[in-house]
C-alpha positions, 0 to 999 in steps of 0.5 A: 475333171470330177470337181468341174462335173460337180461344180456345173452339177451345182449350178443346175442343181441350185437352179431347180432347188430355187424354182418357185414351184407354186409359181410356176405351178400357176403359169403351167396350169398342169400339176403333171408337169409340176410333179415331174419337175419335183422328180426331176429336182429329187434326181439332180439332187441325188446325182450332185450328192454323188459327185459331191462327195467323190469331188471331195474325194479327189480333191483329198487325194490330189491335196492330202493324198489320203484314199478313202471309200466310203462317203461318209469317211470322205466327207469325215477327213474332208472336215478332219482336214479343217476344210469345212465347218462343223454345221456343214460336215453335219450337213453333208452327212445328211445330205447323203442320208436323205440321198439313199432315204430318196433311193428307197422312198415310197410315201409321198411324206418322206419325199416332200420332207426331203425335198424341202431340204434341197434349197439348204443343200443348194446353198452348201454345194455351192459353199463346198464348190467355192472351197474346192475352187480355192484351194486347187487354185 
């Protein structure tokens, strides 16, 4: 169930992360709407990141009988089990860090830097979805 929820969230997040907001802003003609979409994009990233590590946790529990508690330990165990590449392992750790930063961000510069990374995180989550699906069939 948790893996399916992560897959559904990833599909929705990937769509939002890849929207061309410059073009959309021209069509909408209202910067407040674009700002709302940016905030929604950030919130969807936070939610999807949370579901990602929790889906991996469920996967590891079912596949390996392992039960780690923290996001970083879950991700490390996933990597040590050879379920992901080193690059994706490090990117997953970055996603967790950025998710935590977004919860406490108080300036536009940090917010925008993190938002610029969201398309890369969307691709990462899609790779994790494929791997989780492949290894649970």
